[in-house]
CHARMM internal coordinates of N, CA and C (Angstrom, degrees):
IC EDIT
DIST 1 N 1 CA 1.4557
DIST 1 CA 1 C 1.5289
ANGL 1 N 1 CA 1 C 107.98
DIST 1 C 2 N 1.3150
ANGL 1 CA 1 C 2 N 116.53
DIHE 1 N 1 CA 1 C 2 N 136.82
DIST 2 N 2 CA 1.4588
ANGL 1 C 2 N 2 CA 119.20
DIHE 1 CA 1 C 2 N 2 CA -176.62
DIST 2 CA 2 C 1.5326
ANGL 2 N 2 CA 2 C 111.06
DIHE 1 C 2 N 2 CA 2 C -73.55
DIST 2 C 3 N 1.3150
ANGL 2 CA 2 C 3 N 113.98
DIHE 2 N 2 CA 2 C 3 N 157.19
DIST 3 N 3 CA 1.4625
ANGL 2 C 3 N 3 CA 120.32
DIHE 2 CA 2 C 3 N 3 CA -178.99
DIST 3 CA 3 C 1.5221
ANGL 3 N 3 CA 3 C 111.38
DIHE 2 C 3 N 3 CA 3 C -61.48
DIST 3 C 4 N 1.3256
ANGL 3 CA 3 C 4 N 116.61
DIHE 3 N 3 CA 3 C 4 N -37.68
DIST 4 N 4 CA 1.4644
ANGL 3 C 4 N 4 CA 119.96
DIHE 3 CA 3 C 4 N 4 CA 179.68
DIST 4 CA 4 C 1.5142
ANGL 4 N 4 CA 4 C 112.53
DIHE 3 C 4 N 4 CA 4 C -63.21
DIST 4 C 5 N 1.3370
ANGL 4 CA 4 C 5 N 116.82
DIHE 4 N 4 CA 4 C 5 N -41.44
DIST 5 N 5 CA 1.4691
ANGL 4 C 5 N 5 CA 119.71
DIHE 4 CA 4 C 5 N 5 CA 179.13
DIST 5 CA 5 C 1.5211
ANGL 5 N 5 CA 5 C 111.73
DIHE 4 C 5 N 5 CA 5 C -68.19
DIST 5 C 6 N 1.3086
ANGL 5 CA 5 C 6 N 116.84
DIHE 5 N 5 CA 5 C 6 N -38.19
DIST 6 N 6 CA 1.4673
ANGL 5 C 6 N 6 CA 120.28
DIHE 5 CA 5 C 6 N 6 CA 177.21
DIST 6 CA 6 C 1.5223
ANGL 6 N 6 CA 6 C 110.05
DIHE 5 C 6 N 6 CA 6 C -63.63
DIST 6 C 7 N 1.3254
ANGL 6 CA 6 C 7 N 116.41
DIHE 6 N 6 CA 6 C 7 N -42.87
DIST 7 N 7 CA 1.4633
ANGL 6 C 7 N 7 CA 120.79
DIHE 6 CA 6 C 7 N 7 CA 179.07
DIST 7 CA 7 C 1.5206
ANGL 7 N 7 CA 7 C 111.19
DIHE 6 C 7 N 7 CA 7 C -63.57
DIST 7 C 8 N 1.3310
ANGL 7 CA 7 C 8 N 116.88
DIHE 7 N 7 CA 7 C 8 N -43.70
DIST 8 N 8 CA 1.4609
ANGL 7 C 8 N 8 CA 120.76
DIHE 7 CA 7 C 8 N 8 CA 178.43
DIST 8 CA 8 C 1.5274
ANGL 8 N 8 CA 8 C 111.04
DIHE 7 C 8 N 8 CA 8 C -62.72
DIST 8 C 9 N 1.3247
ANGL 8 CA 8 C 9 N 117.23
DIHE 8 N 8 CA 8 C 9 N -44.54
DIST 9 N 9 CA 1.4643
ANGL 8 C 9 N 9 CA 120.91
DIHE 8 CA 8 C 9 N 9 CA 179.70
DIST 9 CA 9 C 1.5295
ANGL 9 N 9 CA 9 C 111.13
DIHE 8 C 9 N 9 CA 9 C -62.66
DIST 9 C 10 N 1.3238
ANGL 9 CA 9 C 10 N 116.56
DIHE 9 N 9 CA 9 C 10 N -41.51
DIST 10 N 10 CA 1.4698
ANGL 9 C 10 N 10 CA 119.84
DIHE 9 CA 9 C 10 N 10 CA 178.57
DIST 10 CA 10 C 1.5250
ANGL 10 N 10 CA 10 C 110.65
DIHE 9 C 10 N 10 CA 10 C -63.65
DIST 10 C 11 N 1.3352
ANGL 10 CA 10 C 11 N 117.03
DIHE 10 N 10 CA 10 C 11 N -40.95
DIST 11 N 11 CA 1.4636
ANGL 10 C 11 N 11 CA 120.41
DIHE 10 CA 10 C 11 N 11 CA 178.59
DIST 11 CA 11 C 1.5105
ANGL 11 N 11 CA 11 C 112.37
DIHE 10 C 11 N 11 CA 11 C -63.80
DIST 11 C 12 N 1.3273
ANGL 11 CA 11 C 12 N 116.94
DIHE 11 N 11 CA 11 C 12 N -41.78
DIST 12 N 12 CA 1.4651
ANGL 11 C 12 N 12 CA 120.70
DIHE 11 CA 11 C 12 N 12 CA 178.26
DIST 12 CA 12 C 1.5217
ANGL 12 N 12 CA 12 C 110.20
DIHE 11 C 12 N 12 CA 12 C -64.53
DIST 12 C 13 N 1.3231
ANGL 12 CA 12 C 13 N 117.20
DIHE 12 N 12 CA 12 C 13 N -42.49
DIST 13 N 13 CA 1.4632
ANGL 12 C 13 N 13 CA 121.18
DIHE 12 CA 12 C 13 N 13 CA 179.32
DIST 13 CA 13 C 1.5277
ANGL 13 N 13 CA 13 C 111.24
DIHE 12 C 13 N 13 CA 13 C -61.61
DIST 13 C 14 N 1.3156
ANGL 13 CA 13 C 14 N 116.85
DIHE 13 N 13 CA 13 C 14 N -45.65
DIST 14 N 14 CA 1.4682
ANGL 13 C 14 N 14 CA 120.21
DIHE 13 CA 13 C 14 N 14 CA 179.17
DIST 14 CA 14 C 1.5337
ANGL 14 N 14 CA 14 C 110.02
DIHE 13 C 14 N 14 CA 14 C -65.08
DIST 14 C 15 N 1.3326
ANGL 14 CA 14 C 15 N 117.03
DIHE 14 N 14 CA 14 C 15 N -38.47
DIST 15 N 15 CA 1.4633
ANGL 14 C 15 N 15 CA 120.13
DIHE 14 CA 14 C 15 N 15 CA 177.33
DIST 15 CA 15 C 1.5222
ANGL 15 N 15 CA 15 C 111.99
DIHE 14 C 15 N 15 CA 15 C -61.50
DIST 15 C 16 N 1.3288
ANGL 15 CA 15 C 16 N 116.30
DIHE 15 N 15 CA 15 C 16 N -40.71
DIST 16 N 16 CA 1.4674
ANGL 15 C 16 N 16 CA 119.92
DIHE 15 CA 15 C 16 N 16 CA 177.74
DIST 16 CA 16 C 1.5285
ANGL 16 N 16 CA 16 C 111.36
DIHE 15 C 16 N 16 CA 16 C -65.40
DIST 16 C 17 N 1.3094
ANGL 16 CA 16 C 17 N 116.56
DIHE 16 N 16 CA 16 C 17 N -40.87
DIST 17 N 17 CA 1.4695
ANGL 16 C 17 N 17 CA 120.15
DIHE 16 CA 16 C 17 N 17 CA 178.48
DIST 17 CA 17 C 1.5262
ANGL 17 N 17 CA 17 C 110.20
DIHE 16 C 17 N 17 CA 17 C -63.32
DIST 17 C 18 N 1.3465
ANGL 17 CA 17 C 18 N 116.82
DIHE 17 N 17 CA 17 C 18 N -43.84
DIST 18 N 18 CA 1.4695
ANGL 17 C 18 N 18 CA 120.29
DIHE 17 CA 17 C 18 N 18 CA 177.94
DIST 18 CA 18 C 1.5241
ANGL 18 N 18 CA 18 C 110.53
DIHE 17 C 18 N 18 CA 18 C -60.05
DIST 18 C 19 N 1.3456
ANGL 18 CA 18 C 19 N 116.71
DIHE 18 N 18 CA 18 C 19 N -41.72
DIST 19 N 19 CA 1.4634
ANGL 18 C 19 N 19 CA 119.74
DIHE 18 CA 18 C 19 N 19 CA -179.29
DIST 19 CA 19 C 1.5172
ANGL 19 N 19 CA 19 C 111.09
DIHE 18 C 19 N 19 CA 19 C -65.73
DIST 19 C 20 N 1.3251
ANGL 19 CA 19 C 20 N 117.55
DIHE 19 N 19 CA 19 C 20 N -40.63
DIST 20 N 20 CA 1.4705
ANGL 19 C 20 N 20 CA 120.63
DIHE 19 CA 19 C 20 N 20 CA 179.67
DIST 20 CA 20 C 1.5227
ANGL 20 N 20 CA 20 C 111.71
DIHE 19 C 20 N 20 CA 20 C -66.40
DIST 20 C 21 N 1.3230
ANGL 20 CA 20 C 21 N 116.88
DIHE 20 N 20 CA 20 C 21 N -36.39
DIST 21 N 21 CA 1.4616
ANGL 20 C 21 N 21 CA 121.12
DIHE 20 CA 20 C 21 N 21 CA 179.89
DIST 21 CA 21 C 1.5363
ANGL 21 N 21 CA 21 C 111.77
DIHE 20 C 21 N 21 CA 21 C -84.99
DIST 21 C 22 N 1.3409
ANGL 21 CA 21 C 22 N 116.36
DIHE 21 N 21 CA 21 C 22 N -3.67
DIST 22 N 22 CA 1.4639
ANGL 21 C 22 N 22 CA 122.48
DIHE 21 CA 21 C 22 N 22 CA -177.57
DIST 22 CA 22 C 1.5213
ANGL 22 N 22 CA 22 C 111.77
DIHE 21 C 22 N 22 CA 22 C 55.17
DIST 22 C 23 N 1.3370
ANGL 22 CA 22 C 23 N 114.53
DIHE 22 N 22 CA 22 C 23 N 44.28
DIST 23 N 23 CA 1.4611
ANGL 22 C 23 N 23 CA 122.21
DIHE 22 CA 22 C 23 N 23 CA 177.77
DIST 23 CA 23 C 1.5197
ANGL 23 N 23 CA 23 C 107.20
DIHE 22 C 23 N 23 CA 23 C -105.31
DIST 23 C 24 N 1.2906
ANGL 23 CA 23 C 24 N 116.41
DIHE 23 N 23 CA 23 C 24 N 138.57
DIST 24 N 24 CA 1.4510
ANGL 23 C 24 N 24 CA 119.43
DIHE 23 CA 23 C 24 N 24 CA 178.49
DIST 24 CA 24 C 1.5259
ANGL 24 N 24 CA 24 C 109.72
DIHE 23 C 24 N 24 CA 24 C -80.24
DIST 24 C 25 N 1.3145
ANGL 24 CA 24 C 25 N 116.76
DIHE 24 N 24 CA 24 C 25 N 135.10
DIST 25 N 25 CA 1.4597
ANGL 24 C 25 N 25 CA 122.76
DIHE 24 CA 24 C 25 N 25 CA -177.97
DIST 25 CA 25 C 1.5302
ANGL 25 N 25 CA 25 C 111.19
DIHE 24 C 25 N 25 CA 25 C -69.40
DIST 25 C 26 N 1.3292
ANGL 25 CA 25 C 26 N 117.33
DIHE 25 N 25 CA 25 C 26 N 137.60
DIST 26 N 26 CA 1.4688
ANGL 25 C 26 N 26 CA 119.66
DIHE 25 CA 25 C 26 N 26 CA 177.24
DIST 26 CA 26 C 1.5244
ANGL 26 N 26 CA 26 C 112.45
DIHE 25 C 26 N 26 CA 26 C -81.47
DIST 26 C 27 N 1.3241
ANGL 26 CA 26 C 27 N 117.56
DIHE 26 N 26 CA 26 C 27 N 4.79
DIST 27 N 27 CA 1.4644
ANGL 26 C 27 N 27 CA 121.05
DIHE 26 CA 26 C 27 N 27 CA -178.54
DIST 27 CA 27 C 1.5286
ANGL 27 N 27 CA 27 C 110.29
DIHE 26 C 27 N 27 CA 27 C -68.59
DIST 27 C 28 N 1.3324
ANGL 27 CA 27 C 28 N 116.66
DIHE 27 N 27 CA 27 C 28 N 154.95
DIST 28 N 28 CA 1.4711
ANGL 27 C 28 N 28 CA 119.53
DIHE 27 CA 27 C 28 N 28 CA 177.86
DIST 28 CA 28 C 1.5229
ANGL 28 N 28 CA 28 C 111.04
DIHE 27 C 28 N 28 CA 28 C -65.44
DIST 28 C 29 N 1.3152
ANGL 28 CA 28 C 29 N 117.53
DIHE 28 N 28 CA 28 C 29 N 162.30
DIST 29 N 29 CA 1.4629
ANGL 28 C 29 N 29 CA 120.19
DIHE 28 CA 28 C 29 N 29 CA 179.76
DIST 29 CA 29 C 1.5305
ANGL 29 N 29 CA 29 C 111.58
DIHE 28 C 29 N 29 CA 29 C -59.67
DIST 29 C 30 N 1.3269
ANGL 29 CA 29 C 30 N 115.00
DIHE 29 N 29 CA 29 C 30 N 160.82
DIST 30 N 30 CA 1.4673
ANGL 29 C 30 N 30 CA 120.44
DIHE 29 CA 29 C 30 N 30 CA -177.15
DIST 30 CA 30 C 1.5263
ANGL 30 N 30 CA 30 C 111.32
DIHE 29 C 30 N 30 CA 30 C -59.74
DIST 30 C 31 N 1.3167
ANGL 30 CA 30 C 31 N 118.37
DIHE 30 N 30 CA 30 C 31 N -34.36
DIST 31 N 31 CA 1.4559
ANGL 30 C 31 N 31 CA 120.75
DIHE 30 CA 30 C 31 N 31 CA -179.71
DIST 31 CA 31 C 1.5276
ANGL 31 N 31 CA 31 C 111.35
DIHE 30 C 31 N 31 CA 31 C -61.97
DIST 31 C 32 N 1.3318
ANGL 31 CA 31 C 32 N 117.03
DIHE 31 N 31 CA 31 C 32 N -38.98
DIST 32 N 32 CA 1.4617
ANGL 31 C 32 N 32 CA 120.53
DIHE 31 CA 31 C 32 N 32 CA 177.77
DIST 32 CA 32 C 1.5275
ANGL 32 N 32 CA 32 C 110.56
DIHE 31 C 32 N 32 CA 32 C -67.47
DIST 32 C 33 N 1.3254
ANGL 32 CA 32 C 33 N 117.03
DIHE 32 N 32 CA 32 C 33 N -36.87
DIST 33 N 33 CA 1.4617
ANGL 32 C 33 N 33 CA 120.21
DIHE 32 CA 32 C 33 N 33 CA 179.35
DIST 33 CA 33 C 1.5264
ANGL 33 N 33 CA 33 C 111.27
DIHE 32 C 33 N 33 CA 33 C -68.44
DIST 33 C 34 N 1.3337
ANGL 33 CA 33 C 34 N 117.16
DIHE 33 N 33 CA 33 C 34 N -34.37
DIST 34 N 34 CA 1.4630
ANGL 33 C 34 N 34 CA 120.32
DIHE 33 CA 33 C 34 N 34 CA 176.49
DIST 34 CA 34 C 1.5320
ANGL 34 N 34 CA 34 C 109.72
DIHE 33 C 34 N 34 CA 34 C -66.03
DIST 34 C 35 N 1.3075
ANGL 34 CA 34 C 35 N 117.22
DIHE 34 N 34 CA 34 C 35 N -39.52
DIST 35 N 35 CA 1.4638
ANGL 34 C 35 N 35 CA 120.75
DIHE 34 CA 34 C 35 N 35 CA 176.03
DIST 35 CA 35 C 1.5160
ANGL 35 N 35 CA 35 C 112.06
DIHE 34 C 35 N 35 CA 35 C -62.48
DIST 35 C 36 N 1.3286
ANGL 35 CA 35 C 36 N 116.17
DIHE 35 N 35 CA 35 C 36 N -40.40
DIST 36 N 36 CA 1.4597
ANGL 35 C 36 N 36 CA 120.59
DIHE 35 CA 35 C 36 N 36 CA 177.74
DIST 36 CA 36 C 1.5263
ANGL 36 N 36 CA 36 C 110.82
DIHE 35 C 36 N 36 CA 36 C -64.71
DIST 36 C 37 N 1.3125
ANGL 36 CA 36 C 37 N 116.67
DIHE 36 N 36 CA 36 C 37 N -39.71
DIST 37 N 37 CA 1.4614
ANGL 36 C 37 N 37 CA 120.69
DIHE 36 CA 36 C 37 N 37 CA 176.78
DIST 37 CA 37 C 1.5266
ANGL 37 N 37 CA 37 C 110.48
DIHE 36 C 37 N 37 CA 37 C -61.85
DIST 37 C 38 N 1.3153
ANGL 37 CA 37 C 38 N 116.98
DIHE 37 N 37 CA 37 C 38 N -41.22
DIST 38 N 38 CA 1.4582
ANGL 37 C 38 N 38 CA 120.86
DIHE 37 CA 37 C 38 N 38 CA 176.99
DIST 38 CA 38 C 1.5142
ANGL 38 N 38 CA 38 C 112.38
DIHE 37 C 38 N 38 CA 38 C -62.85
DIST 38 C 39 N 1.3323
ANGL 38 CA 38 C 39 N 116.80
DIHE 38 N 38 CA 38 C 39 N -39.27
DIST 39 N 39 CA 1.4603
ANGL 38 C 39 N 39 CA 120.77
DIHE 38 CA 38 C 39 N 39 CA 177.63
DIST 39 CA 39 C 1.5215
ANGL 39 N 39 CA 39 C 110.76
DIHE 38 C 39 N 39 CA 39 C -62.98
DIST 39 C 40 N 1.3250
ANGL 39 CA 39 C 40 N 117.04
DIHE 39 N 39 CA 39 C 40 N -43.82
DIST 40 N 40 CA 1.4582
ANGL 39 C 40 N 40 CA 120.68
DIHE 39 CA 39 C 40 N 40 CA 179.65
DIST 40 CA 40 C 1.5278
ANGL 40 N 40 CA 40 C 111.38
DIHE 39 C 40 N 40 CA 40 C -65.56
DIST 40 C 41 N 1.3273
ANGL 40 CA 40 C 41 N 116.81
DIHE 40 N 40 CA 40 C 41 N -39.65
DIST 41 N 41 CA 1.4621
ANGL 40 C 41 N 41 CA 120.28
DIHE 40 CA 40 C 41 N 41 CA 178.49
DIST 41 CA 41 C 1.5263
ANGL 41 N 41 CA 41 C 110.52
DIHE 40 C 41 N 41 CA 41 C -65.07
DIST 41 C 42 N 1.3175
ANGL 41 CA 41 C 42 N 117.62
DIHE 41 N 41 CA 41 C 42 N -41.00
DIST 42 N 42 CA 1.4625
ANGL 41 C 42 N 42 CA 121.23
DIHE 41 CA 41 C 42 N 42 CA 177.52
DIST 42 CA 42 C 1.5153
ANGL 42 N 42 CA 42 C 111.99
DIHE 41 C 42 N 42 CA 42 C -63.51
DIST 42 C 43 N 1.3204
ANGL 42 CA 42 C 43 N 116.33
DIHE 42 N 42 CA 42 C 43 N -39.92
DIST 43 N 43 CA 1.4676
ANGL 42 C 43 N 43 CA 120.50
DIHE 42 CA 42 C 43 N 43 CA 178.48
DIST 43 CA 43 C 1.5266
ANGL 43 N 43 CA 43 C 110.83
DIHE 42 C 43 N 43 CA 43 C -62.81
DIST 43 C 44 N 1.3292
ANGL 43 CA 43 C 44 N 116.35
DIHE 43 N 43 CA 43 C 44 N -44.74
DIST 44 N 44 CA 1.4616
ANGL 43 C 44 N 44 CA 120.03
DIHE 43 CA 43 C 44 N 44 CA 179.29
DIST 44 CA 44 C 1.5257
ANGL 44 N 44 CA 44 C 111.37
DIHE 43 C 44 N 44 CA 44 C -65.37
DIST 44 C 45 N 1.3206
ANGL 44 CA 44 C 45 N 117.26
DIHE 44 N 44 CA 44 C 45 N -40.29
DIST 45 N 45 CA 1.4595
ANGL 44 C 45 N 45 CA 120.73
DIHE 44 CA 44 C 45 N 45 CA 179.04
DIST 45 CA 45 C 1.5286
ANGL 45 N 45 CA 45 C 110.50
DIHE 44 C 45 N 45 CA 45 C -63.39
DIST 45 C 46 N 1.3248
ANGL 45 CA 45 C 46 N 117.00
DIHE 45 N 45 CA 45 C 46 N -42.08
DIST 46 N 46 CA 1.4618
ANGL 45 C 46 N 46 CA 120.53
DIHE 45 CA 45 C 46 N 46 CA 179.26
DIST 46 CA 46 C 1.5234
ANGL 46 N 46 CA 46 C 110.73
DIHE 45 C 46 N 46 CA 46 C -63.77
DIST 46 C 47 N 1.3096
ANGL 46 CA 46 C 47 N 116.83
DIHE 46 N 46 CA 46 C 47 N -39.88
DIST 47 N 47 CA 1.4723
ANGL 46 C 47 N 47 CA 119.52
DIHE 46 CA 46 C 47 N 47 CA 178.57
DIST 47 CA 47 C 1.5192
ANGL 47 N 47 CA 47 C 110.79
DIHE 46 C 47 N 47 CA 47 C -61.64
DIST 47 C 48 N 1.3193
ANGL 47 CA 47 C 48 N 117.13
DIHE 47 N 47 CA 47 C 48 N -42.80
DIST 48 N 48 CA 1.4688
ANGL 47 C 48 N 48 CA 120.42
DIHE 47 CA 47 C 48 N 48 CA -177.59
DIST 48 CA 48 C 1.5260
ANGL 48 N 48 CA 48 C 111.59
DIHE 47 C 48 N 48 CA 48 C -71.98
DIST 48 C 49 N 1.3309
ANGL 48 CA 48 C 49 N 117.53
DIHE 48 N 48 CA 48 C 49 N -34.53
DIST 49 N 49 CA 1.4540
ANGL 48 C 49 N 49 CA 120.45
DIHE 48 CA 48 C 49 N 49 CA -176.50
DIST 49 CA 49 C 1.5286
ANGL 49 N 49 CA 49 C 113.01
DIHE 48 C 49 N 49 CA 49 C -84.57
DIST 49 C 50 N 1.3159
ANGL 49 CA 49 C 50 N 117.04
DIHE 49 N 49 CA 49 C 50 N -39.63
DIST 50 N 50 CA 1.4598
ANGL 49 C 50 N 50 CA 120.50
DIHE 49 CA 49 C 50 N 50 CA -173.50
DIST 50 CA 50 C 1.5214
ANGL 50 N 50 CA 50 C 114.62
DIHE 49 C 50 N 50 CA 50 C -93.34
DIST 50 C 51 N 1.2968
ANGL 50 CA 50 C 51 N 117.35
DIHE 50 N 50 CA 50 C 51 N -28.73
DIST 51 N 51 CA 1.4593
ANGL 50 C 51 N 51 CA 119.79
DIHE 50 CA 50 C 51 N 51 CA -172.58
DIST 51 CA 51 C 1.5155
ANGL 51 N 51 CA 51 C 111.90
DIHE 50 C 51 N 51 CA 51 C -116.73
DIST 51 C 52 N 1.3318
ANGL 51 CA 51 C 52 N 116.32
DIHE 51 N 51 CA 51 C 52 N 46.83
DIST 52 N 52 CA 1.4533
ANGL 51 C 52 N 52 CA 119.51
DIHE 51 CA 51 C 52 N 52 CA 177.07
DIST 52 CA 52 C 1.5173
ANGL 52 N 52 CA 52 C 108.96
DIHE 51 C 52 N 52 CA 52 C -76.21
DIST 52 C 53 N 1.3251
ANGL 52 CA 52 C 53 N 117.43
DIHE 52 N 52 CA 52 C 53 N 143.17
DIST 53 N 53 CA 1.4618
ANGL 52 C 53 N 53 CA 119.19
DIHE 52 CA 52 C 53 N 53 CA 178.75
DIST 53 CA 53 C 1.5228
ANGL 53 N 53 CA 53 C 110.99
DIHE 52 C 53 N 53 CA 53 C -63.05
DIST 53 C 54 N 1.3105
ANGL 53 CA 53 C 54 N 116.64
DIHE 53 N 53 CA 53 C 54 N 146.01
DIST 54 N 54 CA 1.4589
ANGL 53 C 54 N 54 CA 122.23
DIHE 53 CA 53 C 54 N 54 CA -176.60
DIST 54 CA 54 C 1.5246
ANGL 54 N 54 CA 54 C 111.99
DIHE 53 C 54 N 54 CA 54 C -91.29
DIST 54 C 55 N 1.2981
ANGL 54 CA 54 C 55 N 117.46
DIHE 54 N 54 CA 54 C 55 N 36.61
DIST 55 N 55 CA 1.4588
ANGL 54 C 55 N 55 CA 120.40
DIHE 54 CA 54 C 55 N 55 CA 179.64
DIST 55 CA 55 C 1.5163
ANGL 55 N 55 CA 55 C 109.17
DIHE 54 C 55 N 55 CA 55 C -88.28
DIST 55 C 56 N 1.3148
ANGL 55 CA 55 C 56 N 116.61
DIHE 55 N 55 CA 55 C 56 N 132.28
DIST 56 N 56 CA 1.4684
ANGL 55 C 56 N 56 CA 118.66
DIHE 55 CA 55 C 56 N 56 CA 178.99
DIST 56 CA 56 C 1.5225
ANGL 56 N 56 CA 56 C 110.84
DIHE 55 C 56 N 56 CA 56 C -71.02
DIST 56 C 57 N 1.3056
ANGL 56 CA 56 C 57 N 115.24
DIHE 56 N 56 CA 56 C 57 N 148.80
DIST 57 N 57 CA 1.4558
ANGL 56 C 57 N 57 CA 119.42
DIHE 56 CA 56 C 57 N 57 CA 178.71
DIST 57 CA 57 C 1.5166
ANGL 57 N 57 CA 57 C 109.13
DIHE 56 C 57 N 57 CA 57 C -81.71
DIST 57 C 58 N 1.3105
ANGL 57 CA 57 C 58 N 115.73
DIHE 57 N 57 CA 57 C 58 N 137.92
DIST 58 N 58 CA 1.4545
ANGL 57 C 58 N 58 CA 120.85
DIHE 57 CA 57 C 58 N 58 CA 179.50
DIST 58 CA 58 C 1.5231
ANGL 58 N 58 CA 58 C 109.59
DIHE 57 C 58 N 58 CA 58 C -81.44
DIST 58 C 59 N 1.3076
ANGL 58 CA 58 C 59 N 115.47
DIHE 58 N 58 CA 58 C 59 N 135.25
DIST 59 N 59 CA 1.4625
ANGL 58 C 59 N 59 CA 121.23
DIHE 58 CA 58 C 59 N 59 CA 176.47
DIST 59 CA 59 C 1.5159
ANGL 59 N 59 CA 59 C 107.88
DIHE 58 C 59 N 59 CA 59 C -107.19
DIST 59 C 60 N 1.2932
ANGL 59 CA 59 C 60 N 115.39
DIHE 59 N 59 CA 59 C 60 N 124.79
DIST 60 N 60 CA 1.4657
ANGL 59 C 60 N 60 CA 120.44
DIHE 59 CA 59 C 60 N 60 CA -179.29
DIST 60 CA 60 C 1.5188
ANGL 60 N 60 CA 60 C 107.62
DIHE 59 C 60 N 60 CA 60 C -102.35
DIST 60 C 61 N 1.3175
ANGL 60 CA 60 C 61 N 115.06
DIHE 60 N 60 CA 60 C 61 N 124.09
DIST 61 N 61 CA 1.4604
ANGL 60 C 61 N 61 CA 119.25
DIHE 60 CA 60 C 61 N 61 CA 176.44
DIST 61 CA 61 C 1.5148
ANGL 61 N 61 CA 61 C 108.65
DIHE 60 C 61 N 61 CA 61 C -114.78
DIST 61 C 62 N 1.2780
ANGL 61 CA 61 C 62 N 114.67
DIHE 61 N 61 CA 61 C 62 N 142.17
DIST 62 N 62 CA 1.4622
ANGL 61 C 62 N 62 CA 119.76
DIHE 61 CA 61 C 62 N 62 CA 177.54
DIST 62 CA 62 C 1.5185
ANGL 62 N 62 CA 62 C 109.06
DIHE 61 C 62 N 62 CA 62 C -121.37
DIST 62 C 63 N 1.2941
ANGL 62 CA 62 C 63 N 115.70
DIHE 62 N 62 CA 62 C 63 N 141.02
DIST 63 N 63 CA 1.4511
ANGL 62 C 63 N 63 CA 119.35
DIHE 62 CA 62 C 63 N 63 CA 177.33
DIST 63 CA 63 C 1.5190
ANGL 63 N 63 CA 63 C 108.41
DIHE 62 C 63 N 63 CA 63 C -108.67
DIST 63 C 64 N 1.2899
ANGL 63 CA 63 C 64 N 114.69
DIHE 63 N 63 CA 63 C 64 N 139.08
DIST 64 N 64 CA 1.4440
ANGL 63 C 64 N 64 CA 119.44
DIHE 63 CA 63 C 64 N 64 CA 178.88
DIST 64 CA 64 C 1.5293
ANGL 64 N 64 CA 64 C 108.56
DIHE 63 C 64 N 64 CA 64 C -97.99
DIST 64 C 65 N 1.2848
ANGL 64 CA 64 C 65 N 115.01
DIHE 64 N 64 CA 64 C 65 N 124.56
DIST 65 N 65 CA 1.4470
ANGL 64 C 65 N 65 CA 120.25
DIHE 64 CA 64 C 65 N 65 CA 179.27
DIST 65 CA 65 C 1.5293
ANGL 65 N 65 CA 65 C 108.92
DIHE 64 C 65 N 65 CA 65 C -98.42
DIST 65 C 66 N 1.3054
ANGL 65 CA 65 C 66 N 115.72
DIHE 65 N 65 CA 65 C 66 N 130.87
DIST 66 N 66 CA 1.4737
ANGL 65 C 66 N 66 CA 118.67
DIHE 65 CA 65 C 66 N 66 CA 177.89
DIST 66 CA 66 C 1.5140
ANGL 66 N 66 CA 66 C 108.81
DIHE 65 C 66 N 66 CA 66 C -95.52
DIST 66 C 67 N 1.3052
ANGL 66 CA 66 C 67 N 116.04
DIHE 66 N 66 CA 66 C 67 N 132.33
DIST 67 N 67 CA 1.4599
ANGL 66 C 67 N 67 CA 119.34
DIHE 66 CA 66 C 67 N 67 CA 178.69
DIST 67 CA 67 C 1.5143
ANGL 67 N 67 CA 67 C 109.83
DIHE 66 C 67 N 67 CA 67 C -95.73
DIST 67 C 68 N 1.3366
ANGL 67 CA 67 C 68 N 115.40
DIHE 67 N 67 CA 67 C 68 N 141.26
DIST 68 N 68 CA 1.4623
ANGL 67 C 68 N 68 CA 119.18
DIHE 67 CA 67 C 68 N 68 CA -178.72
DIST 68 CA 68 C 1.4863
ANGL 68 N 68 CA 68 C 111.88
DIHE 67 C 68 N 68 CA 68 C -95.68
END
COOR INIT
IC SEED 1 N 1 CA 1 C
IC BUILD
């Protein structure tokens, strides 16, 4: 199981426990979390756009042989 899925599952579980105990979550407001998500998305986009490996793409050519 990936680390992200484990983290998400743990967060959901803790959220359910907080709701059952009627405790308010100490997490930042949803608007701040959306901003954090945007920051992470921007970081990933920059990595893919700016730091692409400099390996040349291989071109495969095939020749067709005609039989007589």
